C-alpha positions in Angstrom: -41.0 -30.0 -1.1 -37.8 -29.2 0.1 -37.3 -25.6 1.9 -33.9 -23.3 1.2 -32.0 -21.1 3.5 -30.3 -19.2 1.2 -28.7 -14.9 2.4 -25.6 -13.0 2.7 -23.5 -12.0 5.6 -22.1 -8.9 5.3 -19.0 -7.8 7.4 -19.6 -4.3 8.7 -21.9 -5.1 11.3 -20.0 -7.9 12.8 -16.9 -6.2 12.6 -17.6 -2.4 13.3 -19.7 -3.9 16.8 -16.3 -5.9 17.7 -14.5 -2.7 17.0 -17.0 -0.5 19.0 -16.7 -2.5 21.8 -13.0 -2.6 21.9 -12.4 0.6 21.4 -14.8 1.2 24.5 -12.7 -1.3 26.7 -9.8 0.5 25.4 -10.9 3.9 26.3 -12.5 2.9 29.8 -11.1 -0.1 30.7 -7.3 0.7 29.9 -4.2 2.9 31.0 -2.1 3.0 27.7 0.0 6.3 26.6 -1.4 7.6 23.3 1.4 5.8 20.8 0.3 2.3 22.4 -3.8 3.5 21.8 -2.6 4.1 18.3 -0.7 0.9 17.8 -3.6 -1.2 19.8 -6.1 0.8 17.4 -4.5 0.4 14.4 -3.6 -3.7 15.1 -7.3 -3.7 15.4 -8.5 -2.1 12.1 -5.6 -4.1 10.2 -7.2 -7.1 12.0 -10.9 -6.9 10.9 -9.4 -6.0 7.5 -7.9 -9.5 7.6 -11.0 -10.9 8.6 -13.2 -9.3 6.3 -10.8 -10.7 3.4 -10.5 -14.0 4.6 -14.3 -14.7 5.6 -16.7 -12.2 3.9 -19.0 -11.9 2.4 -20.2 -15.3 3.9 -23.1 -16.8 1.7 -25.2 -19.0 3.4 -26.8 -21.7 1.0 -28.1 -24.5 3.1 -31.3 -26.8 1.2 -32.1 -27.6 -1.7 -29.3 -25.2 -3.8 -26.2 -25.7 -1.6 -23.1 -26.5 -3.3 -23.1 -30.3 -4.0 -19.4 -30.2 -3.8 -18.2 -32.6 -0.8 -16.5 -29.9 2.5 -13.4 -32.5 1.8 -12.7 -32.0 -1.8 -12.8 -28.0 -1.0 -9.1 -28.5 0.7 -5.6 -28.5 -1.1 -3.3 -30.9 1.0 -0.5 -30.4 -1.6 2.0 -28.2 -0.6 3.8 -26.1 -3.6 2.9 -28.1 -6.7 -0.2 -26.2 -6.4 0.5 -23.1 -6.0 -1.0 -20.3 -7.5 1.3 -17.4 -7.2 -0.6 -14.6 -7.3 -2.6 -15.3 -4.2 0.9 -17.0 -2.8 2.0 -13.4 -3.1 -1.3 -11.8 -1.4 -1.1 -14.4 1.3 2.7 -12.9 1.9 1.4 -9.3 2.1 -1.4 -9.6 4.0 0.3 -11.3 7.2 3.5 -8.8 7.0 1.5 -6.3 9.5 0.7 -9.1 11.8 4.7 -9.7 12.3 5.5 -6.5 12.8 2.6 -5.3 14.9 3.8 -8.8 17.7 7.0 -7.4 18.9 4.9 -4.2 19.7 2.5 -5.8 21.7 3.6 -8.5 23.1 6.5 -9.2 25.7 7.8 -12.5 23.8 7.7 -12.5 20.2 11.0 -11.3 20.3 12.3 -14.1 18.1 12.0 -15.5 14.6 11.1 -18.9 16.1 8.3 -16.9 17.9 6.9 -15.2 15.3 6.9 -18.0 13.3 5.1 -20.4 15.4 2.8 -17.0 16.3 2.0 -16.5 12.4 1.6 -20.5 12.0 -1.4 -20.1 14.5 -2.9 -17.3 13.5 -2.5 -18.8 9.7 -4.1 -22.2 11.0 -6.7 -20.3 12.9 -8.3 -18.7 9.8 -8.1 -21.9 7.5 -9.9 -24.3 9.7 -12.5 -21.1 11.0 -12.6 -21.2 6.9 -13.2 -25.1 6.5 -15.7 -25.2 9.6 -18.1 -21.9 7.6 -17.9 -23.8 4.2 -19.2 -27.2 6.3 -21.5 -25.3 8.6 -23.0 -22.7 6.2 -22.3 -23.5 2.7 -19.7 -21.0 2.0 -17.9 -21.1 -1.1 -14.2 -20.8 0.6 -11.5 -23.5 0.1 -9.0 -24.4 2.6 -5.8 -24.4 1.2 -1.7 -25.5 3.0 -0.3 -23.0 0.7 -2.2 -20.1 2.4 -0.5 -21.3 6.2 3.1 -21.6 4.3 2.4 -18.2 2.8 0.9 -16.4 5.8 3.5 -17.7 8.1 6.4 -16.6 5.9 4.7 -13.1 5.3 4.7 -13.0 9.1 8.2 -13.6 9.5 9.4 -11.4 6.7 7.0 -8.4 8.8 9.4 -9.6 11.5 12.5 -9.4 10.0 11.4 -5.7 8.4 10.3 -4.7 12.4 13.7 -6.3 13.6 16.3 -4.0 11.0 13.9 -1.0 11.6 14.5 -1.2 15.2 18.3 -1.3 14.6 18.3 2.2 13.4 18.5 4.8 15.9 16.2 6.9 15.1 13.3 4.4 14.9 14.2 2.4 17.7 13.1 5.6 19.6 9.9 6.1 18.1 9.7 2.2 18.3 10.1 1.8 21.9 7.5 4.6 22.9 4.7 2.8 20.7 5.2 -0.6 22.7 2.3 -1.8 24.2 4.5 -3.5 27.1 7.5 -2.0 28.7 10.2 -3.9 27.5 13.6 -3.8 26.1 14.4 -5.3 22.5 18.1 -6.2 21.8 17.8 -8.7 18.7 21.0 -10.5 17.7 22.2 -9.4 14.1 
């Protein structure tokens, strides 16, 4: 008789542990101001929420009762024509904050081109990890080129919102104090 391995991996033990380690590092290994710590903590919470939404729960199913659909049939390579509009919009919304956080945290995140590259790279990483989890653990997540497009757009839209906010004098003063790296951002109209 063939054995089967089936169990569920929940997000909270992994994400809470990682967040606690991050907090320890932040408070004992760095010397940021309160506003900068706020940005880093909320960014870590945001990333935890994204990881939770994208990967968890992971239904491990290996053996006799494993998903019999070949992994390569769970990849959608066809862009735009196969869009589920609700999922597309939700993926845009999911990465809006990413595009807003990047210029607060990283020096070189100061152009649409840079944010587009970072959004695409982050999205590609998420989709690739979903595929690896699908292949190795039998999880039911699929990999979709439309998610890459939507996530990248979300990061770019988030950056454009940040840039508009940064042009408002009162917001510029607040945002400048929250920036983790000391820099002066001057955005072109």
